[in-house]
VOBA-1610 file (N, C-alpha, C; in pm, whole numbers, padded with zeros to 5 digits, always signed):
BEGIN
Met+08234+08877+11033Met+08149+08781+11061Met+08199+08655+11103Arg+08210+08652+11221Arg+08224+08507+11310Arg+08164+08354+11261Phe+08102+08394+11260Phe+07993+08233+11201Phe+07979+08212+11079Ala+07929+08313+10963Ala+07941+08281+10861Ala+08081+08199+10800Leu+07992+08107+10728Leu+08133+08060+10625Leu+08169+08161+10590Phe+08387+08127+10497Phe+08431+08202+10422Phe+08238+08211+10282Pro+08306+08017+10198Pro+08226+08100+10059Pro+08100+08101+10125Thr+08057+08163+10197Thr+07865+08269+10227Thr+07961+08394+10187Trp+08015+08471+10317Trp+08056+08591+10336Trp+08119+08636+10258Phe+08212+08522+10174Phe+08293+08625+09968Phe+08264+08449+09953Pro+08200+08464+09856Pro+08114+08434+09712Pro+08182+08473+09620Ala+08197+08307+09562Ala+08253+08287+09416Ala+08257+08402+09363Thr+08111+08441+09297Thr+08065+08565+09265Thr+07996+08602+09339Trp+07979+08771+09260Trp+07894+08879+09387Trp+07706+08882+09368Asp+07753+08921+09445Asp+07565+08886+09490Asp+07583+09022+09350Gln+07445+09048+09312Gln+07442+09070+09171Gln+07375+09201+09210Arg+07283+09179+09338Arg+07159+09299+09461Arg+07348+09416+09502Ala+07391+09366+09561Ala+07517+09447+09605Ala+07535+09536+09566Ser+07612+09720+09559Ser+07659+09761+09461Ser+07828+09719+09423Ala+07896+09771+09446Ala+08053+09735+09345Ala+08130+09728+09454Arg+08080+09758+09606Arg+08216+09770+09653Arg+08150+09610+09757Phe+08066+09617+09791Phe+08031+09462+09884Phe+08046+09336+09794Tyr+08072+09231+09761Tyr+08040+09111+09782Tyr+07935+09022+09761Thr+07844+09074+09875Thr+07685+09098+09960Thr+07623+09175+10029Ile+07477+09156+09972Ile+07357+09244+10032Ile+07449+09216+10198Val+07387+09158+10189Val+07463+09164+10428Val+07580+09207+10416Gln+07708+09227+10372Gln+07771+09302+10322Gln+07759+09470+10368Glu+07686+09489+10197Glu+07660+09643+10201Glu+07539+09677+10293Asp+07420+09628+10393Asp+07375+09658+10403Asp+07442+09698+10588Met+07545+09589+10681Met+07607+09675+10803Met+07660+09779+10749Tyr+07676+09793+10605Tyr+07795+09938+10558Tyr+07654+10034+10593Glu+07592+10035+10576Glu+07421+10044+10592Glu+07404+10101+10691Ala+07341+10032+10803Ala+07358+10098+10980Ala+07491+10124+10957Phe+07582+10114+10974Phe+07625+10161+11006Phe+07655+10337+10912Val+07610+10374+10833Val+07580+10551+10770Val+07499+10544+10923His+07374+10488+10905His+07204+10516+10896His+07247+10548+11107Ser+07315+10479+11122Ser+07262+10443+11342Ser+07375+10563+11392Glu+07301+10519+11486Glu+07464+10673+11573Glu+07568+10577+11641Thr+07632+10545+11542Thr+07807+10382+11532Thr+07914+10549+11545Gln+07933+10520+11656Gln+08096+10662+11636Gln+08157+10571+11624Phe+08264+10613+11458Phe+08409+10523+11488Phe+08507+10688+11507Arg+08605+10637+11599Arg+08735+10774+11656Arg+08809+10747+11548Glu+08869+10811+11519Glu+09054+10832+11443Glu+09060+10759+11574His+09196+10690+11474His+09330+10626+11596His+09426+10786+11582Arg+09437+10804+11742Arg+09544+10848+11762Arg+09676+10780+11768Val+09783+10886+11717Val+09925+10830+11704Val+10040+10908+11833Leu+10097+10868+11939Leu+10149+10870+12026Leu+10320+11008+12004Asp+10370+11011+11958Asp+10389+11137+11968Asp+10566+11116+12045Leu+10618+11002+12015Leu+10752+10947+12080Leu+10813+10986+12099Glu+10854+11129+12015Glu+10962+11211+12135Glu+10922+11260+12220Val+10783+11341+12209Val+10756+11409+12286Val+10728+11383+12406Leu+10676+11314+12414Leu+10659+11194+12502Leu+10762+11202+12604Gly+10876+11109+12499Gly+11016+11044+12552Gly+11110+11213+12633Asn+11046+11293+12571Asn+11130+11481+12661Asn+11024+11494+12834Met+10887+11450+12797Met+10859+11536+12856Met+10861+11383+13033Val+10954+11324+12978Val+10986+11229+13132Val+11176+11165+13137Gly+11193+11207+13049Gly+11366+11262+12978Gly+11460+11133+13061Ala+11368+11074+12906Ala+11425+10981+12887Ala+11357+10902+12733Asp+11427+10803+12653Asp+11479+10788+12557Asp+11349+10624+12567Ile+11243+10723+12505Ile+11169+10544+12536Ile+11058+10422+12425Arg+11129+10465+12356Arg+11056+10282+12239Arg+11169+10164+12245His+11236+10186+12372His+11260+09966+12413His+11168+09983+12441Tyr+11043+10050+12543Tyr+10879+09982+12599Tyr+10808+09939+12573Phe+10849+09992+12423Phe+10698+09970+12338Phe+10752+09871+12236Thr+10856+09763+12188Thr+10942+09609+12154Thr+10883+09486+12212Tyr+10861+09558+12285Tyr+10810+09380+12314Tyr+10682+09281+12225Leu+10633+09326+12166Leu+10545+09318+12102Leu+10481+09372+11949Thr+10578+09246+11811Thr+10586+09294+11789Thr+10491+09339+11679Gly+10551+09443+11588Gly+10423+09595+11549Gly+10365+09678+11660Leu+10396+09631+11747Leu+10280+09729+11858Leu+10384+09900+11834Leu+10526+09951+11850Leu+10553+10036+11863Leu+10508+10150+11737Gly+10556+10033+11548Gly+10458+10045+11409Gly+10282+10189+11482Leu+10285+09979+11511Leu+10070+10068+11517Leu+10020+10220+11662Leu+10119+10202+11762Leu+10105+10362+11839Leu+10171+10505+11758Ala+10255+10479+11715Ala+10311+10488+11682Ala+10301+10591+11534Leu+10311+10567+11407Leu+10307+10595+11307Leu+10146+10646+11238Pro+10205+10757+11172Pro+10115+10847+11125Pro+10068+10814+10984Gly+09915+10830+10970Gly+09833+10763+10833Gly+09716+10803+10858Thr+09715+10823+10640Thr+09551+10814+10712Thr+09399+10764+10746Tyr+09335+10897+10835Tyr+09162+10833+10834Tyr+09098+10796+10808Cys+09044+10731+10708Cys+08925+10763+10668Cys+08817+10716+10728Glu+08694+10771+10754Glu+08627+10676+10833Glu+08527+10595+10723Glu+08547+10616+10648Glu+08391+10488+10489Glu+08494+10419+10463Trp+08628+10418+10503Trp+08692+10305+10490Trp+08670+10189+10591Val+08680+10285+10738Val+08669+10179+10851Val+08528+10152+10865Arg+08462+10164+10781Arg+08285+10094+10766Arg+08299+09994+10700Glu+08347+10001+10563Glu+08371+09894+10473Glu+08409+09797+10556Phe+08579+09809+10669Phe+08618+09738+10649Phe+08497+09600+10718Tyr+08456+09715+10857Tyr+08451+09696+10918Tyr+08293+09636+10921Ala+08236+09649+10776Ala+08092+09575+10680Ala+08143+09423+10710Ser+08221+09379+10551Ser+08316+09295+10496Ser+08429+09259+10595Val+08484+09224+10646Val+08588+09149+10778Val+08530+09018+10827Trp+08626+08859+10754Trp+08571+08803+10795Trp+08717+08704+10876Val+08704+08625+11004Val+08764+08662+11046Val+08807+08437+11035Ala+08888+08404+11073Ala+08897+08295+11001Ala+08930+08249+11159Pro+08870+08091+11193Pro+08779+08027+11245Pro+08928+08026+11415Asp+08999+07990+11285Asp+09136+07955+11413Asp+09251+08073+11434His+09128+08169+11335His+09276+08291+11349His+09384+08320+11330Ser+09361+08246+11219Ser+09471+08272+11145Ser+09523+08359+10987Tyr+09430+08400+10999Tyr+09368+08547+10877Tyr+09246+08605+10912Ile+09292+08714+10862Ile+09175+08794+10875Ile+09116+08834+10666His+09012+08842+10667His+08984+08859+10565His+08853+08961+10522Tyr+08884+09067+10433Tyr+08781+09209+10446Tyr+08801+09261+10255Ala+08748+09357+10241Ala+08728+09454+10160Ala+08722+09514+10084Leu+08778+09643+10063Leu+08804+09761+10032Leu+08773+09822+09880Ala+08682+09882+09907Ala+08636+10008+09764Ala+08626+09860+09669Gly+08627+09709+09654Gly+08534+09573+09609Gly+08669+09507+09580Thr+08727+09530+09617Thr+08874+09476+09628Thr+08883+09414+09711Asp+08848+09264+09722Asp+08928+09194+09853Asp+09064+09182+09967Tyr+09066+09088+10015Tyr+09205+09124+10121Tyr+09234+08959+10129Ser+09342+08947+10245Ser+09346+08882+10306Ser+09533+08876+10361Val+09477+08890+10459Val+09642+08884+10566Val+09645+08813+10724Thr+09780+08789+10712Thr+09741+08703+10810Thr+09815+08815+11004Pro+09870+08744+11054Pro+09930+08788+11169Pro+10044+08855+11159Gln+10098+08793+11121Gln+10259+08810+11030Gln+10265+08854+10968Arg+10144+08903+10868Arg+10227+09045+10770Arg+10158+09103+10841Ala+10076+09158+10906Ala+10053+09192+10998Ala+10206+09267+11050Arg+10275+09177+11088Arg+10334+09249+11278Arg+10444+09321+11135Glu+10422+09206+11063Glu+10536+09324+10924Glu+10565+09425+10937Val+10393+09408+10825Val+10387+09639+10759Val+10414+09676+10876Leu+10414+09696+11007Leu+10347+09770+11111Leu+10503+09739+11242Asp+10621+09693+11203Asp+10731+09670+11261Asp+10746+09801+11185
//
């Protein structure tokens, strides 16, 4: 949520009305809206750089290194779980100065800085 204050979006104590996965009833309502709406989430597809490189006849990995973490983001295989994506989007809070994001998955909250995201993806 962009305009909600952090203590409002992630209060020190959980809202008793919300299920165990969410801190507030508003987060849970947003999740339920994603589930019951026609909002479509698309699975992240990854590039097979070896196949792509063979098609163009050259190693292309260096073209994806100008931005730290880009290669990992585009080419790292992973498990896609639509429920996790919905939980993330229903709970994510972005610091006004973009210094970190805070979100919850399965009732556990996490904070991630841009630097940490780049480290994980690199």
